[in-house]
N, C-alpha and C positions, 0 to 999 in steps of 0.2 A: 872629308874625303872617307868613303868607304869601299871594300871591295866585297864582291858577292859572286858565287858559283852558281850560274844557271843549272837548275833543276827541273825535272819534268812539272812540278807543280807550279812553275814560272811561265810555263808556254801558253800560248795563244790558246791551244787545243783544250788543255785542262781548264783554262779559265774560262772557257767556251767564249771567246772574243774572235775566233778565227778557227782555220782549219789547219792550221800548221804549227809544227812541232816546234817553235822557235819564242825567243822571248817575247812576252806580251807586252802592249803599250800600256795597259792599266799598272803592270808590274815595273815598268820604265817609270812611269810617273810615281809611285811608290818609293823607288830606290831614289829619286830625285829629292823627294819630300822629307825623305829620311837624311839624306845627307845635308839639306837645309836645317833642318831641326838640330843635327848635331854640330853643325857649324858654329851655333850661337848659344846651346844649351849652358855652357860654361859661364857665359857673361850675365845670365838671369840671375835674380834677385831669389832668395828661398819663397816658395809658393807661387812662382811664375813658371809658365810655359809658353811656347808658340802654338798656334794653329794656324793652318793651311786657309787661306781665302782665295788663292787664284793661281792656276797652272795654265802654263803656255809651253807647249813640249811640239817638237818637231822631231818624228821617230824616223830616223834616215836609214838604218842598215838592220838587217837581221842578226840575231846571236843564237847561237844553236847550243842547246843544254852541254854542259861540261865545259862549256867556256866562262871563263871571269871577267865579270865588267867592274868597271870602277866609276862609281857616282861621285861628282865633285860640285860642289856648292860656293859661291864665294859672294859676299854681301855686296850688291850694287848701291844700292840706296837705303838710308834710313829716314822716315818721316814719322815721328812721334814713336807711336808703338808698333807701326807698319813696318816691317821689313822687306825689302826685293832682294832676291838671290839671282845670278846667272846660273846655270846649272849645266852639266853635262853628263854624259853618259859614254865611257869608251871602252873597247876590248882591244884584244892584242892586235887587231887589224885597223882600229883607228875609231872614228866617229861613230857612234851608235845614235845618240839622240842630244838634242841642244834646245834649251829655252830658258824662261824665268819662272820663278817658283815667289808667290808674295806670301808671307805669314805674319801674322799679328801676337803681339805680346799680351797675354791674357792671366788673370789672377785665376788659379785652377779652381778655388772654391766656389767662388763667383760664377766661373764658366760653368762648372758641373751643375749648379744650382739652377742655372738659365735652362739646362737642357732638362732639367725635371718637369 
């Protein structure tokens, strides 16, 4: 779980994904991924991390700058190295977004080598 105060840099207007000064969907996705990462990082072995592979998000309500959102991620299913999370984002008025995030456990060194 993590809290975040929405600032201008988080808005659709600044991120160029829309023309309104409210929390942008790409930022919603990033917050849900961050919550998923944080939810399991303490369970990983040294040299391991998780990387995102799939995101399914319904962005349901706008949030203006200055408001605080809370991202939560709960492990829904573990299948080998694949972890599926149920995620939600809320502000003081209620549900802002809901969905699923899938992440895979990888060895950091091998993963970075593949990217080169």
